[in-house]
N, C-alpha and C positions, 0 to 999 in steps of 0.2 A: 293396284293387282285384284280383280274377284273374280271367283272361281264359283263354277257354277255344278251342283250336285246334282245330275238324273237320276230322279229316282222312279222306279214303275211299279206297277203291281199287276196282275192277273186274276179267272177265276183259272186254275186250274184244277180237270177232272182225270184224276188218276195219270195225272204226271208232272213232274219237278224239272229244276234244273235250266231253266229258260235263260237264254245268253245266245245272247247274238253268235251267228258261226263259227267265228276265229274266235269268240273269247267275249270275254268284258275287257280285259287288255288289246283287244286287236287292232295294234294304231291305221288297216288297211279299214277300217267299217267305214263303212261310207258313211257320210253325215252331208247332209244337205240344210244351208244357213238362207233365210231368207230375213232381207233388210229389211222392217219397217218405212225406211222414211227413202233407203233406196241410195242414199248418194254419202251413205256415212262406209267409212275404214274400217277398216281390225282384221284382228288374228285371232282364231281364234286352236287350240290344241288340245288333247288329251294330255290328263297324267295318269300315271299307273296305279295299278294298285289299288284304289280303293274300289272296288265295285265286288258285285257276286252276284251269283246269278239269283235268280228267284225261286223258291224253293214250294214243293208241295206244302208247306207245315207253316213259310210266313205269306204263302196264296189264301189259306187257310181264316189263317188270322184274320185277314185284310190289311195289316201290315202293309207299305212299302218297303221296295230295297232299293240301295242303293248299287247304282246301274257304272256309271262311269262320270268321272271328274273333269269338267274342262278350268282351263284358265280362258280366260275371251278378255281382251282388252277392244275397244272400240265395239264391244255386240252384246248385248242383255238378250241370251236365249228367251225363249217366250211361249214356244210352245216345239214337243216332239212328234214326229208323225213315226210311226209302227209301218216297216213295208218289208221285203223280202230278204233270205238272208240269218232267218234267226233259226237255232237248233234246240230239241228241247227230246227229253227223255220219259219215257213210260215210266209206272212202278217199280213194272219190273224187267224194266230194262232195257227195252226196245226203243232204240234211238229214230229220229225222226230231222235228218236234217233238212236244209235248204227251204225253212215253213217260210209263209207270205204272211204277213198280219196285216199288211196294206188295207184289206177289208175289215179290219177288227177284231176278228176269228179265225178259229184252225177246227179240225173236226176231223177225224182218221178213226180208224180200228186199228186196235192192236190184236192183232193176231197168237203172239206169244201170252199174251193173258187175259186172251177172249176177255175185253172188255172196250167199250167207248172211250176214248178221250178227245178230250176236250179246250182248248186256248178261246177264255172272251171275255167280255168287260176291260180289254187293256186299256190300260192308265198310266200317264206320267206325269212328273211334276218336277223342277226342277229351282232348287234350294241355294241360297245364295250361302257359301261356305269362306271366312276369312281367314 
């Protein structure tokens, strides 16, 4: 059994707590798996309790945060595609739901905090965890 830890990072401007809409332990989070060779069969399941949201502090340091852990049998994840269905909040507490990161970025204005907010340079890696 090999487990893969999905690690993410991004540049968060005036934002914190980036995570999937249902949280990082959401079993209903939509995954899209592609097999490089199209003939392989296997299973992938999420192991809960190992992730956390990307905070402003971690983003500023340039470090990655563990988001989700997967038990992969017969598959080896090589790429993660950011799509829709993310949530984040501004430093002032304004919540932004249904954030779409499929284009690689997000920009909005926080009326409460009277400042622009932005997510850019989203990146991910898979680390093997045994």
